[in-house]
C-alpha positions, 0 to 999 in steps of 0.5 A: 338755472339763472345767475341769481338762483345759482347764487341763492342756491350756493348761499343756502348750501353754505349756510346749511353746511355752516349749521351742520356740526360735522362739516368742517371748513378747511380754510377756517384757520387760513392756510395753517393746515395746508402746504404750498408746493411749487412756486405759485402764489396762494393767498387767502383774502379777507372775504374767504376767497383763496386765489392762486397765480404765478407772478412776474418773478417767474417770467424773469427766469426766461429773460436774458440774451439769445433765443429761448429753447422750446424745451426750456419754455415748455418746462417753464410754462407747464410747471405746476403749483399745488396746495395740499392738506397736511392731513390725509383723508379716506372716506369723506364728502368734499364741497368747494366752489371754484372760478378759473380763467377761460381758457384755463385749467385746474383740478382737485387731487385726492389720495395722492401720497406723492403730493404732485412731486412730478408736476412741480418738478423743474421738468414736469413728468406727466407720467406720474402726476396726481391723476396717475398716483392717486386721482385728479378731478378735472377742472377745464374751462375751455382749455382742451375739452378732452376731459371736461370739468368733473371728470375723474381724469383718465378714468371716467369722462364727464359730460360736457356743459355742466360747468359755467364758463367765467362763473363760480361753479360748485364741485362735490366729491364723494370719496368712499372705499369702493367708489368715487363720485363727482357732482358739478353744480348739483349734477352727477358728472362722473363715478368710478369704483377706484383702482385697487392698485392706488391708495385708499387715502391721502391728502387733498390738493388744489391745483394751479395748472400752469403759468397762464391759469388763474384760479380761485376757490371758496367754501372748501368744506369736508365731512368725514364719514 
């Protein structure tokens, strides 16, 4: 699909959602229904685009005399920030569009009652991040490639090439009691029946993965089932 056709398709979907009374814009009231976790800077622009990045103030943490220990740099550079809904959701369809720098990384958290507390810690613990507590839908822009965009991280790997690097992409997530399905730009990317040991409901989170990533979201819509 060419860029012009892709833009028209995205606009058509957005208009259709706007006309459907049951679809709800999660950014309609700004960030009132959301909670910023971690030290990332989350900003909603007047055109409806939500942007997230770490600012120069974090770089000052490492300034000073002497060398920087590898452990200190790793903890600093891999600490995450998340934007979580204050409400919890169970069965729903979620639509959003995202843009992330290349190489860059982001993700969507669902059903994670911990609200990424391990990822935003001073020393991140990747054994209990959202992909382990609930589920994380991966966004990977030529970052590592191990779990391509659309993967249900650690559970179902998406095929490569569904996302367009350096462009806006559409992501749709179907959350059901007996299934999770992910679509990238209209194509099925991954599905999984869900882990019976994990929560069936929880908040929705948007990820700022690390200090080197910059991410934007728009048209964040939900349809509860």
